[in-house]
N, C-alpha and C positions, 0 to 999 in steps of 0.2 A: 504494500500500500504506500502511496506517496505521502509520507509523514508530514512534510511542510504544508501540503494542500489540505490535509485533514486538520492540522492545527489552526489554520486560518478560517476554516468553516467546519466547526464541530457539530453542525446540525445536518450533515450529509446523511441521507438514508442508506440502508444497506443496498438498495437497488442502484443508487448513484455510485456508491463505492464499487459495486460489482461491475458496472459499466466501465469505470475508470481503470480497473485492473483486469478486465476480461473474464470475470467469473459471474456466476449466477447469484441472485439475492440469497438463495438458500445456502450456497457455499460460504458467502460472507457471514451470514447468520451463524453458521457452524463454526467458522473461524473465531468470531466474537465470543461465542459460548465457550469454546476451548480456552481462549485467553482468560476469560473470566474465571473458569474453573481452575486454571493453573495458578492464577493470582490468589484465589481463595485457599487452595491447597498449600501454597507456600506460607500464607498467613497462619493457617491451622498448624502446620509443622513448627513454625517459630513459637507459637503460643504453647504448643505441647512441650517443646524442648525447654522453654523458660519455666513453665509450670513444673516440669519434672525436676528441674534444678532447685525447686522450692522457693522461687521468687514470688513474692506476693502479687496478687492480681492488680492492685492499683499501680504498682511499679511496672509490671508488664505492660499495662495499658498505656502508661506514660511513655515508656521506652519505645513502643511501637506506634505511638501517636494515634491510638484508637480510643473510643469511649469505653468505659468500664463495662457497660451493658453489652457492647459488641464482643468484648473479651469473654464475658460470662456465657454468651450465646455460643461462641466458638468452642469453649471448653465443654459445654453441655453436649455439643455434637461429637466432640472427640470422645467423651466418656460413653456415649451411646454407639461408638464405632461408626459414625456417619460422617464421612468426609466427601466433599466433591472432588472430582478428578477430571483431568482432560479426557476427551472422548477416546474410547478404545481401551482405557485402563479400568479394570474391575476391582482392584484392591491395592492397598498400600501397606507395606511392612516397614515399620520404623525400628531402627537399631536391631533388627533381626528378632525382636521379641514381641513387638506390638503390631498386630495385623488388623487392618480396618477394611471392612467391606464398603464399597462405594454405592451411594444411593443416587 
């Protein structure tokens, strides 16, 4: 995707982006969903790791620049073994001991 063009017009639709890069709207929607899931998974893993180290939730939230409520929601998902993942991945294993099924 042409990053500078997107930065100047953040209201582009997935159809417009698709036309610009020669892909269908559905493909662009899939790419965006995959990027979103990757970002959320990375955040979940950071939260999990910091929590595993015994760092208090308010400090984790401050360090990651997220609201305490968001942190609590992510920890609840981790505890229920529900993490989002990029398309095509069905589970995540952390440190060889913690396995999460993907919803």
